[in-house]
N, C-alpha and C positions, 0 to 999 in steps of 0.2 A: 502493501501500498504508500502511495507517495506519504512523505512526512508531511507535508499540510493538506489537512481535512478540511473540506467545507462545508458548509449546512448553514441554516437558516434561523431565525430565533422567533417564533410565531405568540410567545406570550412568556408575562416573567410574572413571579411572583416576590413579596418581601414583607419580612416584619423585622423591626430592630428599634434599638432606641430614638424615638422623633421619627420613626420613618413604620406608622402602620398601614403599610400596604403600598402595591407598587403605583396604582395612581395614585392616591393620595399624599407622594413623596415625588411626585416627578418635578415639583415645583421646586421642593429642597434639594434634590441630587440637582436639578440643572444651576442652582446656585442663585436663583432667584427670588427665594425665602430663604430667611436665617436657622439653622438646623439649631433644633433645642433638643436636649436629651431626655424625651421624657418616658418614662418607664415604660416597659413592655406588656401588654396585654395579652393571653393567650385566652384564642376562644376557644369553645368544646370544639371536636370535630364533628360535626353535625350528619357527616354522610354515614358515620358506624352506627350500628346498632347501640343502643343503652347498656347494656352490659360491659361492651369491650368500649364504651365511652367512660366508662367510671375508670376501667381498667389504664387509660393511657398514662403516660407519664407526662411530665413539662417537657422533653426533650420530644417526643412522639406529637405532643400538640403543635409544637412549632414550626416542626418539618410541615406535617400535617397541611397545617394553614397555609402558607406559599407553595406547595403544592396544590394543592385547590385553585389556589387565585389563577397561577401559571397556565394549568389545563383547562378553567374557565376562559381567560385571555385568548387562547388559543385556539378556542374553538371546536375544539377536534374533540372527540370522545374518550375521560377519563380513563375506559377499560381499553380504550386503544393503544394507550400507551408504554413502550418500554419503560423502565425505570433504571436511573442511577442516583444512588442515594451515599453522601460524602460526609464524611463527621469526623472530628479529628478526637475530640473525647467519648463519644460515642453518649448511652445514657448514664457518665458520670454518678449521679446524684442518685438512681439506682444500684451502682456498681456500690456506692458510697455505703448505701446502707444496709450492704447484703455483705460487706465486709465488719461493720459494727457490729451486726449480728455474727456473725462468728467470735468476734471478741468475747462474747457476753457466755459464763457457763451455761450451757444446755441451750442456746440462744434457735429460736426455729427460722429457715428462710420460705419466706412467704412464697409458692407456686407463683402468684402473679407478678412479683419481683423479680423473680429467677425467669420467666421467660420474657421479661423488658427487658433483661440485663444483656442481649444478646445486638451485636452490632447492624442485625439485619429489621430490628423490632420495629423500626418507623417504614420500611417495606411493606412487612408485614402487615402492619396496620393499614397499611394505604392500599394492599390488594386484596383486601377485606373491606375496608367501605368501600370500595368502585367495583367489586365484584373481578379483577383482574388475573388473569390466568398467563399475562404478557410475560418476557426474562424481565431479570430485575438483578444488579448487582449491588451490595452496599459494602464500601471501600472506608479505609483510614489511611492518612498520608501525614498525620502528626500537622504542621502547620502548612503544607502543602495539599494538603487535601482537597480545596476549592479546584485548585489548577490539574489537579491527576484525573477530578474525576469529572471535571470538563472534559478532558483528554478523550476517558474513556467512553462520556456519552455521546461527545462528535464523532470518533471513529464509529460508534454502533450506526448509528444516524450513514455515513458515507459509508461503510462498508454493506451494510444489508436493506438501505433505502428507505428506513422506518422512522416513523415518530418517536424522540426519547423527553421523555422529561426528567430533569437533572436536577436533585437538590440539594444544596451544602447546606449543611444545620450546624450551630454549637450551642447549648446552653454551660450557664457553671455548674462547677462542680462545689460538692459540698465538703468541710472539712471533717479531716484534716488532709483530702488532696487537692483541694485549691490551692494549698502554700507551696505542692509541687508544679501546679499547669495552672495558672491562673486566667481565668477568662471574665469579664468583666459582669455582661450582660449577654439576654439569648440574643441571637441573631439568625438569621435562617431567610437565603435567596434561591429562587424557580426560577428557572427557563422552562421551556419544551422547545426544541431542538428539532426540524423537519429538513429533509430533501434539500441541497442546493439546487437552485430553481424556484423553489414556491414562492408563489407571490402573496406580498400584503406582509411581508416581516420583513425586520433586519438581516443581511447578509455576513457572515463571521467565519473567518477561517483561525484554526487554531495549530500551531507548530511546535514540533517541540524544537528548542536552539539549546547548541551548546555555549553560548556566552548569554550573562543577563542581560538584559534590557530595565531601562529606570521605569520606574512607575511612581507614579503620586495621585493618593484619593482628598487631597483635597483639604479643605477646613474639617473633614471628618476623619482624619488620622487618627484620634483615639479608639474610634472605633475600631480601624484594623488592628492595632496594638492592643486591645482586648477582646479578640474574638477573630480566630481562626477562619471563620468562614465569611468574615466581611474582608476578606482581601477580593472579595468581588467586587467593590465598592468602584473602585477605577471603570470597569468593564460599565457598570449599572449609570455611572454620572455620565459617560458618556452616552449611553441609551438613552437617558431621559432629555440631554442635549438636543438629540436628534442629530449628530456630528459624528464624522467617520474618523477613528481612532485607530494606533496601532499600541497597544499593549505587552509592559513585559511582566511577566508576574515570575519573580526567582524562587531555585527551587532549593532545596539543603545542599543538591551535590553540585552547586556553581553554576548551573544552568536554569533554563528559563521555559516557560512555555510564553507563546509570543500569541497574542490575539490580534485580528485585525479584522476592525467591526465598519462594515459599511455605512453610508448613512443612512437614513430615514428617510421611507420616502415620502 
């Protein structure tokens, strides 16, 4: 396969401090309105049956909220989308509670907590909510999770000619894990990617590069520093402004994922 993969962004979802959804946040991202770090409100996943809804954790609700927004914006049936979910921390709050239980003599681990602790919990809940039987990948890559997840999603679109929902999300860890892996506030973004040439979206090329290219998220640098998933902000800012951009996302090995975003039609 060509090292450059091409696709089209057909839908976007977003949730973070002062960013209550893609449509509501575009003026802030474009620099037209000042950013205010208002705490994140996590909506209940209405598409899930009541029993499953009660079992969801904060991290899962975060991922499902942006995924549903992006899928709705794309106009595609949610159950037709392959999925890629990327997270640096996974569900750290759930893992922390399990580890805490193990330190207590006779401590019992809740079956609900256990099934929420796996790294593909968000993908599983998405499949249940949408009745989807499509292929799904869940991955983690420390601070590079957004960049590597986007490569995975774009490659699937280019290789198989299918639409793919890509979601990157991270929520804060609980003590004492937060002392080793600080995450300031919940943040998630989702993109629905469709094959190159599709109408009504924004063209995107994704390339693995050997040398890092500089990127900047401007006034929202604190968000990038405080949550690995927020490394998507340079891309979202360009999308919100409707401008073409070349963005380098540095990787831990010294390379980069380079994004070429076309201007909005």
